[in-house]
N, C-alpha and C positions, 0 to 999 in steps of 0.2 A: 436249471430245474430237475431234480432227480426223479427218473421213473422207474418204477419198480413193478412187479407183478403184486396183485392182492394177496396177502397172508390169508386165504380164506381158511376158515375152520370147518367147512363143510364141504360136501361134493361140488366140483365146479358146475355140474350139470344144472344146478338151480339158478345158478347165476348167468349161465349161457343164454337165458331168455332175453337178454339185453340186445338190441341191435347193434350192429357193429359201430364201432366210433372211429371218426377219422384218425389219420395218422398223428403222432404227437404233434401238438401245436406249441409255438413260442405264446406264451400268455405276457400281454403287456397290462399295465396297471396304471388306472387313473384315480386319485382320490376325490372323493365326494364328501364336501363339508357343507352344511347348513350354514347359510351366510350368518356371521356374527355369534355362531355358537361355541361354547365352551368345550362340547364335544358332540360328536355325530356318530348313530349307530345305524348301520345299514343293514337290514334283514332280508327284505324281498326284492325280486326283479320279475317282470314278465316279459312276453314275446314283443312287445312295443318300445323295450327299452325303459320302461317308467319301475321307479325303485320306491319301496316305503321303509321306514324306520322312526327312530325318535332322537331327540336331540335336547339341548338346555343353552340358553342364553345367558342364565346366571348362575350356573353350577348346581343350583338347588332344584328348580322346578323344571320338569322334563314334559315335553309335548311330541305328538306324533306328527308325521309329515308325509306327504306324497311328492315326488318329484315327477313333473309331466309337462311336456310342450315348453321346455327350457325353463321351468319356474318350479321353485318349492312353494307348497301350498300346506300350512298347518291343517290337520284335521279339526273338526268341530271340538271345542271344549268339553269338557264332561265332569263332574263331579267324582267320577268314578277313575279319573286320571289314566285312560287307555294308553297302551303301549302298541304301536302297531308292529306285527312281526311277519306278514305275506300278504300277497294279493294275488288276484288272478288277470286275465288278459282283459275283463271288463273293469278294472280298477276297484273291484269289490276287495275290501281290506277286511284282515282278521287280526285278532291280537287278544291281549289280556289286560285287565285291569291291574292296578298296583294297590288296590284297596285289599283289604282282608275281611273274608275270604276272596282268592281271586276269582274272577268270573271271565268266560270267554266273550269274544264279541265278533259282530260281523257289522261292517259299516259300508253302506251303500246310500248313494245321492245325499249325503250329508246326514244319514242317520244312523243310530247304533243300536243292534238288536244284540242284547246281552243274555247268555245262556250259561247255566251251570249242569253238569252232569249228575244225574240222580243217583244218591247213594255215595257221594263223594264230597268232600269239603271244597277243595280247590279244582279250578278246572282253566286250563290255558288252551286256546288256539294258535296254532302255529302255521298252518298252510290251508290254501283252498283251492280246489281245482275249477276248470272253467264250467263244469256240471253243477258245481256249487257244494261238494262234498268237502267237509273240514277235518283236518286231522289236528291232533294235539295230544294231552295227556292231563289225566286227574291225579291228585295226590292228597295224601294226608302227613300232619306235621305232629312232632312232639311238643312239649311244654315251651321249648325254646326256639322253635321254627325250623328244625330240623325234618327232612322228609324221611317218613319212616316206611311208607308203602306207595305204589304208583302204579299207573296202566296207561298204555296208549290207547288212544279210541280213533275212530272214523265216524263222522256225526253228519247225518243228513237234514238239514233243517227242513226240508220240505215235508217230512214223515216225522221230524223230532226222535229218530231212531239213532241209536249208538251201536256199535259195533266194537266189541272189545278187542284189543290187542295185548294180552297177557304174554310175559315171558317167563316159565317156571325157572325158579332157582335164582331170580334178579329181583331186588329191592327198590330198583328205580329203572322204569321204562318210559321212554319218550317217542311219540310219532312226531315227525317233523315235517315231512314233506310228501307230497303226492303229486301224480302227473295224471294226465287225461286217460290213460289206460288204467289206471285205478292201482297201480303200483304204489306202495307207501315205503319210505325209508325212516329210520330213526335209530335209537341206539338204546344198549341195555347194561346195566352194571353188575360185573359178576364179583364175586369174592370168594378167593382171589381171582385174578385175571384182569381186573381192570374193564373198562369201557369196551363193548363190541359193537361195531354197526351192523344194522340188518336191512335187509330189503324182504318185503312182504309182496308176494304176488296177489292178484285178485282174488283167487282162490282160497287164500290164507294161509299158505306155505311159506314159513320163514327161513331165510339163509342168513348165517351170521360171518362176519369178516372183520379182520384188523388190517390196517395199512402200517408195514413196517413194524410188525408186532408191538405197535404202541397203542394207547387207548385211542379209540377210534370213535367219532361221533358223525354220522351220517345226517346231513341237515337238508338236501335239497335233491330233487331229481326231476329231469326233462323227461319230453315224450319220446326221445329215442335212448331212454335208459341211463344217460350220463349223470354220475352221482356227486355231488360235492360236500364237503364237510370239513372237519379238522382233526388233527391228532395232537395229543400232547407227549410232544417229543421230549426228549432229554433235557434240552435247553430252552425250548419254547415252543408254542403252539404253531402249527404249520398248516394252512390250508391244503386240500387236495382235491382233484377232480380225475374222474376215471369211470370205467366200466370193469366187467369181467376179465378183459385182457390186460388189464393193468391200470396204472394211475400216475399222475405226477404231481409232485409237491408245488404250493403255491405259497410264494413268500414275497410279500411286498417290499421292494426295496428300502432299507434303512429301518423297518418295522422291528419291534422287539416280539412282535406276536402277530400271527393272521388267522383269522377266522373264516372259512368260507361258509355262506348260510344258503344261497340258493343258485339256481341255474336256469337259464332260459333255453329255449329250442336251438338258438345261434351259437350255444355253448359259453356264452359270457355268464360269468360268476360274479355275484355279489356278496360284500360280508363286510367285516370290519377288522382294522389293524390297529395297533397300540404302538405309541411311541415310545421312547425312553422314559418320559414322565408317566407313563401308564394312561395317557389320554388317550380314547378311542376315536378314530375317523372311518368314513366309508370307504368303500373301493368299489370298483369295478374292473374285474379282470378280462381281457378279450382276446380269444384265440387268433393270432396274427399270423400272416405270412411275410416274411420279410423280403426286402428286395434281392434281385438274384445280381445285380450290378448297377452300373451308371452309364450314362450317356456322355459323350463328349460336352455336352451342354449342361451336365449336372443334374440331368433328370434320373430318378431311380427306374429302374426296370424291373418287371414281374413276369412270371410263366406260371399260371395257375389255371388249371382245369375248372371249369363253371358250368353249371347246369341251370336252367331257367328258374327265376325266383328264387334261388337258393343262395343264401349271403354267404361272401367270403370276405375277409378282413384283411386290409394291407396296411403297413405300419412303417414309415420312415422317422426321422429325426424330426422334432417339432420346428415348424418354420411359423412365420407370420400369414403365409398361405400357399396354395399349392395349384398348378395346372395339371387335370388329370386327362388323359388321351388313350383312347383304345389303339391296339394295333392294327394293321393294314386288314386283316382277314377276321379280327375279332367280332364277337357279337356285340351289339348295342349295349349300352348301360340303362337298366331300367329304373333303378332307385339308388338312393346314397342315405349313408346315416354316418354322423360326426359324432364325436365323444362326448360324454359328461364329463366335468371337471377340469376342462380348460378354460380359466378364467371365468366369464359370466355364462359360458356354454350356449352363447349365441353366434352365428356365422352368417356370413354374406355369400350366397351362392349365385355366380353369373353363368349363364349359358344362353348362346346365340343372341346377345344383346338384352337378355331379360334379366333381373334380379329378383332375389328371394331371399327372405329371413329365413333361417332355418335353424331350430333347436337342438341341441345336443341330444342324442338318444332317439329322437323321431326320425322315421324313415320319411325321405321324400322321394316321391315316384314321379318321376319325370312325365310318364305316361298320363296323369293326373292333371299335368299343367301345361298340357298343349304339345307335348312332345310324344305323339302316340306311337311312334316306333323306337322309342328310347333315344339316347343321344351317344355321340362318339368322343364327347370331352365336355367337359366344364371347369371352372374355376371356384376356389374356396377362398375367402378372404376373412378378415376381422378374427383371425386366432391371435390372441392378446400376446403381445411381444414379451412380456414377463414369463409366459409360460415357457417359452423356449429358452429359458434361462434356468430353469429348474433343473438342478443337478440330479434328483431322485428319478426324473423322468426324461433320460436322454431319448427315450424312443416309446412316445404315449401319445400318438395321434392316430390312433386305430380307426381307419375308414373303412365302413361297410359298403360293399357294393352288390347289387343284384343284377341279373343280366337276363335279356330278352329270349335267349336261345343259347342251346348247348354249344360248347367250343372251348378255347383256350384264351385266357386273357394275358396278352402280351405287351400290355401297354406300358405307360410311363405316368409317374408323378414327379412332377418337376416342383422344388420347392421354390417360393418367390422371396425377394426381399422387400423392403419397406416400400421403395419407390414401385416395385412391380406391382405390390397390392394396390396403389392408388389412393389411399387413405392413410390418415393418422390412426394408430392403433385404438383409441379410445372414441374417435369421432364416428366410426364406419359400423358401431354395433347394430343400428337399425336403419341406416340409410341406404335406400334403394335407388334413389335418382343417378342419372347418369353421371358419369365423371366430368 
């Protein structure tokens, strides 16, 4: 992955308000496809690892979905054909209708609330903060549907108040992402000059930037100021993730184009990628630490500084299962998260004689399941064998770990063979009885 400083078009002081980002990470990718779909478009991710987007089963009719607890759930149907574009930690979803004129919507508890910004014909909602603030853009079109003018906005549903985000000199402005500090990111088109990403501080100050001197679309921002989006590169679109200290490009292996859409507080980026046939697929990119080596018995070794309840991600090659073990003086493991996109994303977790079915993307907290001091080891099985054979994902089982105390994780992750796993790959998806 290429790593570069931002090509900032304004003084860096404005962007220096970001909190410091961790050292450059190696991002690993998992594909997210709605089961049976002809295409999948992932747009939003929250801090629980839930994602939203839209898909089609017949290539003609689209529907929106939420992925949570190991399963995909279509949003309630509506004659306005809503497209889900963002969500917050309460799984409140926002997006826009595909009817003309477009309306924004807020979806909560199975109910849609539609809204249109006064004075504008079309309104799109793109993201929502945990406090309920919605960002998006409104626009006008010409006789053939081309956008003639637009403006970003922040919308407070509690007061029905809109805050305008204009960019002088730009005919196209979109507000795309918001974090819980009230920072907003988006992009604006300049002629000449192409697209520039921008960051808006809560007081209203705008800072503009381009990545690699290419047209830049800023799409999402998390609570520590990490921004994701994509650039229109010379050959294809590439995703990016970074802060004022720099960025790295994200390209799904084998993709013709990669688009970053949102980022959560663990640094996980969700978006979409296009294959050679121009079919879109969702993805999740996870910042993972690679092994430092292997033991004589074939277990991967690690050495990572950890702090309480802050996730790290480790990632070896895909197998059908793993044994995880802390080092001799390591703090205990408090919680674990397994990835979305490996088969049916359901796993069998074994610890101290107990078994639990765990869905990909969900954090399993050992302390909430009888292990009040955390655990020093566990086993995961039911990783579908076909996943280990995917040539596009030789390293794509990023495991999230949280710890009960500060220290260093010097533990191991040992890949298992079929006989070690104790089950046939398809039998054990939901099997929790003893072997």
